[in-house]
C-alpha positions in Angstrom: -0.1 0.1 0.1 1.1 3.6 -0.1 3.0 5.3 2.6 0.9 6.1 5.8 1.6 9.6 7.4 3.3 9.4 10.7 0.7 10.4 13.7 2.1 12.2 16.6 0.0 10.5 19.3 1.4 12.9 22.2 -0.7 16.1 20.6 -3.0 17.4 23.1 -4.3 21.1 23.5 -3.8 22.2 27.1 -7.1 24.2 28.0 -6.4 27.9 28.5 -9.6 29.4 29.8 -13.0 28.2 31.1 -14.5 27.6 27.4 -11.5 25.2 26.6 -12.2 23.2 29.9 -16.0 23.0 29.2 -14.9 21.5 25.7 -12.5 19.0 27.1 -14.9 18.1 30.0 -17.9 17.6 27.6 -15.4 15.3 25.3 -14.4 13.0 28.5 -18.2 12.7 29.2 -19.0 11.3 25.8 -15.8 9.3 25.8 -16.8 7.5 28.9 -20.2 7.2 27.4 -18.8 5.3 24.3 -16.4 3.1 26.5 -19.2 2.0 28.7 -21.5 1.5 25.7 -19.2 -0.2 23.1 -16.3 -1.8 25.4 -13.8 -3.1 22.9 -16.2 -3.4 20.0 -14.1 -1.0 17.8 -15.8 -1.4 14.6 -19.6 -0.8 15.8 -18.1 1.8 18.0 -16.6 3.7 14.4 -19.9 3.2 12.9 -22.0 5.1 15.5 -19.3 7.7 16.1 -18.7 8.3 12.5 -22.3 9.3 12.1 -21.9 11.9 14.6 -18.3 13.0 13.4 -19.6 13.9 9.9 -21.9 16.5 11.4 -19.5 19.3 12.7 -18.1 20.0 9.3 -21.2 20.2 7.7 -22.4 22.6 10.2 -19.6 24.8 10.4 -19.4 25.0 6.5 -23.4 26.0 6.2 -22.9 28.7 9.0 -19.8 30.1 7.6 -21.1 30.0 3.9 -24.2 32.1 5.2 -22.1 34.3 7.1 -19.9 35.2 4.3 -22.8 35.8 1.8 -24.5 38.2 4.3 -21.1 40.0 5.1 -19.9 39.7 1.3 -16.6 38.5 2.5 -14.0 35.8 1.9 -14.2 32.6 3.8 -10.3 32.2 3.8 -10.7 28.5 2.8 -12.8 27.5 5.7 -15.9 26.3 4.0 -14.3 24.0 1.7 -11.8 22.5 4.4 -15.0 21.7 6.7 -17.2 20.3 3.7 -14.2 18.3 2.9 -13.9 17.0 6.5 -17.7 16.1 6.7 -17.2 13.9 3.4 -14.4 12.4 4.8 -16.0 11.4 7.9 -18.8 10.1 5.9 -16.4 7.9 4.0 -15.2 6.6 7.3 -18.7 5.4 8.0 -19.3 3.8 4.6 -16.1 1.9 5.2 -16.8 0.5 8.5 -20.5 -0.5 7.4 -18.6 -3.1 5.4 -16.6 -4.2 8.4 -19.2 -4.4 11.1 -22.6 -4.4 10.2 -24.9 -2.1 12.6 -27.4 -3.9 14.9 -31.1 -2.4 14.6 -30.4 -1.0 18.1 -27.5 0.7 17.1 -29.3 2.3 14.0 -32.1 3.4 16.3 -29.3 4.8 18.3 -28.0 6.6 15.5 -31.2 8.3 14.7 -31.8 9.8 18.1 -28.1 10.8 18.9 -27.6 12.2 15.2 -30.3 14.5 15.6 -29.8 15.7 19.2 -26.0 16.5 18.4 -26.9 18.4 15.1 -29.0 20.5 16.7 -27.2 21.2 19.7 -24.0 21.7 17.8 -25.6 24.0 15.4 -26.8 26.3 18.3 -23.4 26.2 19.9 -21.5 27.3 16.7 -23.9 30.2 16.5 -23.2 31.2 20.2 -19.7 30.5 20.0 -17.8 28.9 17.1 -14.6 29.0 18.9 -15.8 26.7 21.5 -17.5 24.3 18.9 -14.1 24.0 17.0 -12.2 23.1 20.2 -14.7 20.4 21.1 -14.4 19.0 17.6 -10.4 19.2 18.1 -11.0 17.4 21.3 -13.1 14.6 19.6 -10.4 13.9 17.2 -7.9 13.7 20.1 -10.3 10.9 21.3 -10.5 9.2 17.9 -6.8 9.1 17.4 -6.7 7.4 20.6 -9.6 4.8 19.7 -8.0 3.9 16.4 -4.6 3.4 17.9 -6.4 0.9 20.5 -8.2 -0.7 17.5 -4.6 -1.1 16.0 -3.2 -2.9 19.0 -6.4 -5.1 19.0 -5.6 -6.2 15.2 -2.2 -6.6 15.9 -2.4 -8.7 19.0 -4.9 -10.9 17.3 -8.0 -10.2 19.2 -9.8 -8.3 16.3 -9.5 -10.0 12.7 -7.3 -8.3 10.2 -10.1 -8.7 7.2 -9.3 -7.5 3.6 -9.8 -3.9 3.2 -13.7 -3.3 1.8 -13.5 -2.2 -2.0 -14.7 1.3 -1.3 -11.7 2.0 1.3 -9.4 0.6 -1.3 -10.6 3.2 -3.8 -10.8 6.2 -1.5 -7.6 5.8 0.2 -5.7 4.5 -2.9 -4.8 1.4 -1.1 -3.1 -1.7 -2.9 -5.4 -4.5 -4.1 -4.0 -6.8 -1.0 -4.9 -3.8 1.6 -6.1 -5.3 5.2 -8.4 -3.5 7.9 -5.1 -2.4 9.6 -4.3 -0.4 6.8 -7.6 1.2 6.7 -7.5 2.1 10.4 -4.1 3.5 9.8 -5.4 5.8 7.1 -8.4 6.6 9.3 -6.3 7.7 12.1 -4.4 9.7 10.2 -7.3 11.6 8.8 -8.4 12.4 12.4 -5.0 13.4 13.3 -5.2 16.1 10.6 -8.9 17.0 11.6 -7.8 17.1 15.1 -5.2 19.7 14.2 -7.2 21.7 11.7 -10.0 22.2 14.3 -7.6 23.0 17.2 -6.0 25.7 14.7 -9.4 27.2 13.9 -10.3 27.7 17.5 -7.1 29.0 18.4 -7.5 31.7 15.5 -11.0 32.7 16.5 -9.3 32.9 20.2 -6.8 35.4 18.7 -3.8 32.9 19.1 -1.2 32.9 16.8 -1.5 29.5 14.5 1.0 26.9 14.9 0.9 26.6 11.2 1.5 22.9 11.6 -0.9 19.9 11.1 -0.6 16.2 10.6 -0.2 15.3 6.8 -3.5 14.2 5.1 -3.2 10.8 3.3 -4.3 10.8 -0.1 -7.8 10.6 -1.1 -9.3 9.8 -4.5 -10.5 12.5 -6.6 -14.0 10.6 -7.3 -15.3 9.1 -4.3 -18.4 7.4 -6.0 -17.7 3.8 -5.5 -20.0 0.8 -4.9 -19.2 -0.9 -1.8 
C-alpha cells in the first residue's frame, strides 16, 4: 500500500480558559459513554461515532457560508476545508459499515444521537464557533486514541485483520491486498489532520497565533463514487 503518514500521538491542546475546559470536559463525558456502551467493539463504535463526527464539518461549512454571504466577504478557505472534513468522515462510516454491520438497536441510537447532536452543535456554533471547533479538536484527539487501540487489538489478534473493503481501497488509493489494519492507519491519520485543523481554527478565533502545523493528510480519491 501507499506510505502512511506518521501520526503524533502525544498531541493534546492544554485548556487555556473556561471555554476550553468545558469543551474538554464535555468530550471526556462522551468518551466515557462510548467506552461504557461499546467496550472494545471498535468496528461498531466507529459506525456510531462516525455518523456524529460527520456533523460538525457540515454545520460549520453551512454557517460560515451564510455568514460570508451576509457580509460579502471571503471565507479564507474554511468552507471547503469543513465540507471536505464532513465528506471524509462520511467515507469513514461507509467503510466501517462493510466491516461491522450495525444492529437494529445501533441504527436507532444513530437516529436519536444524530438529531440531538446536530441541533445542539448548530446552536453552539452560533453562540461560540471557537468552543465548537475546540470540542471537535478534542473529539479528534479521542478518535486518534480509539483507532490506536483498535490497531493494538488487530496486532495482538483479538480483532480479525480482514481484507480492506473495496470502497476503502478506492478512496484511500490502497493496494489490492490491503487489509483492515491499513484502513485503520489511514483513518487515524485523517482524524489527526482534523484534530490539528480544528484546534487551529479555535485558536485563530481566540486571537492566538496559529502554529501552522497539522498532521499530513492521506491521499484521497478525486472521485469518491464507488459501489461498496
